C-alpha positions in Angstrom: 0.0 0.0 0.1 2.9 2.3 0.8 4.2 2.1 -2.9 0.7 2.9 -4.2 0.5 6.0 -2.0 4.0 7.2 -3.3 2.9 6.6 -6.8 -0.3 8.6 -6.3 1.8 11.5 -4.8 4.4 11.4 -7.6 1.5 12.0 -10.2 0.4 15.3 -8.4 1.9 18.6 -9.1 2.5 19.4 -5.6 4.8 16.5 -5.2 6.4 16.7 -8.8 10.2 16.0 -8.8 10.2 14.9 -5.2 12.3 11.7 -4.6 10.7 8.4 -3.5 12.6 8.3 -0.3 11.4 11.8 0.7 7.8 11.0 0.0 8.1 7.7 1.9 9.6 9.7 4.8 6.8 12.3 4.5 4.0 9.6 4.4 5.5 7.5 7.3 3.6 9.4 10.1 0.6 10.6 7.8 -2.6 9.0 8.9 -5.2 7.7 6.4 -8.6 9.4 7.0 -12.0 8.0 6.0 -14.8 10.4 5.5 -18.3 9.0 4.8 -20.4 10.4 1.9 -22.3 13.5 3.0 -19.8 14.3 5.8 -17.4 17.1 5.8 -13.6 17.0 5.7 -13.7 20.6 7.0 -16.1 23.6 6.9 -15.4 27.2 5.7 -14.1 29.3 8.6 -12.7 26.6 10.7 -9.0 26.7 11.7 -6.8 25.1 9.0 -4.7 22.4 10.4 -3.8 19.9 7.5 -4.2 19.2 3.8 -5.5 16.0 2.3 -4.6 13.9 -0.6 -7.7 12.0 -2.0 -6.9 8.3 -2.5 -10.4 7.4 -3.3 -14.0 9.0 -3.6 -15.2 12.4 -4.7 -15.6 15.6 -2.9 -17.5 18.9 -3.5 -15.7 22.3 -2.8 -18.4 24.6 -1.4 -18.5 28.3 -0.6 -21.2 30.0 1.6 -23.2 32.8 0.1 -26.2 34.5 1.6 -26.9 31.4 3.7 -26.5 28.8 1.0 -23.6 26.5 0.0 -22.7 27.0 -3.6 -20.7 24.4 -5.5 -17.4 25.7 -6.7 -16.0 22.4 -8.1 -15.6 18.7 -7.5 -12.5 16.9 -7.1 -11.5 13.1 -7.1 -8.8 10.6 -6.4 -5.3 12.1 -6.9 -6.4 15.6 -6.0 -5.5 17.6 -2.9 -7.6 19.8 -0.8 -6.6 22.3 1.9 -3.1 22.7 0.8 -3.2 26.5 1.9 -3.1 25.2 5.5 0.4 24.2 5.0 1.5 27.7 4.0 -0.7 30.2 5.9 -2.4 30.4 9.3 -5.9 31.6 8.0 -9.1 29.7 8.5 -10.6 27.5 5.7 -11.7 29.4 2.6 -14.3 26.9 1.6 -16.0 23.7 2.8 -15.2 20.3 1.6 -17.9 17.6 1.7 -17.6 14.0 0.6 -19.9 13.2 -2.4 -19.0 9.5 -2.1 -17.1 7.6 0.7 -13.5 9.0 0.6 -10.2 7.9 1.9 -7.4 10.5 2.1 -3.8 11.0 3.3 -3.7 13.7 5.9 -0.6 15.9 5.9 0.0 18.6 8.5 2.7 21.4 8.9 4.4 19.0 11.4 4.8 16.4 8.7 6.4 19.1 6.5 8.6 20.3 9.4 9.8 16.7 9.7 10.9 16.7 6.0 12.5 20.1 6.6 14.7 18.7 9.3 15.7 15.7 7.3 16.1 17.1 3.8 16.0 20.8 3.3 16.1 20.5 -0.5 13.1 18.2 -0.8 11.2 20.4 1.6 11.9 23.5 -0.5 10.7 21.6 -3.6 7.4 20.7 -2.0 6.9 24.4 -0.8 7.7 25.7 -4.3 5.3 23.2 -5.9 2.5 24.2 -3.5 3.1 27.9 -4.3 3.2 27.0 -8.1 -0.2 25.2 -7.7 -1.8 28.0 -5.8 -0.4 30.5 -8.4 -2.0 28.4 -11.0 -5.3 28.4 -9.3 -5.0 32.2 -8.7 -4.6 32.8 -12.4 -7.7 30.8 -13.2 -9.7 32.7 -10.5 -8.4 36.0 -11.9 -9.6 35.0 -15.3 -12.9 34.0 -13.9 -13.3 37.3 -12.1 -12.4 39.3 -15.1 -14.9 37.4 -17.3 -17.6 37.7 -14.6 -17.1 41.5 -14.5 -17.3 41.5 -18.3 -20.5 39.4 -18.1 -18.9 36.5 -19.9 -18.4 33.5 -17.6 -17.2 30.5 -19.5 -19.2 27.3 -19.5 -17.5 24.3 -17.8 -18.2 22.2 -20.9 -16.1 24.6 -23.1 -13.1 24.7 -20.8 -12.8 22.2 -17.9 -10.3 24.5 -16.2 -13.2 26.7 -15.4 -15.2 24.2 -13.4 -17.7 26.6 -11.8 -20.8 24.3 -11.9 -23.1 26.5 -9.7 -21.5 30.0 -9.9 -23.3 32.5 -12.0 -22.7 36.3 -11.6 -25.1 38.3 -13.2 -27.3 37.5 -16.4 -25.4 35.9 -19.4 -25.3 38.4 -22.3 -27.7 37.6 -25.2 
């Protein structure tokens, strides 16, 4: 099972170019978490204490708006959620609910600190990869915000990068 977890991480942008031995060391103390369908990994506004790598299942990323939860996107096996918790000390920016039963690897800042103490170079690569992924997501969000202000939100079918299933800001132009 350990080899399967390492292979899963190696396919993710956040763990790209990280050596197998460093991933094994990072995973050694990381628990596996099971979340039943309909239950939450975490809710918007809660303290952020860890990130999760989905091994199985599917989750919905939800944002509160005027007393309702709006779907931002769905993620599945091989995706990570809550990675901002490894870089900042702010509360959760969205909620994550399991659509199907999920299994995930939970990684905390303490796990990264452990890697830092053992292999500074591999730790720095993980941090750079997280920053790159967050930057990529910020670029997508900036594009969505610009298009929303212009009254032209792209459909998720036209471009899967813009997976904004339930988000509509203003009427669509005729």
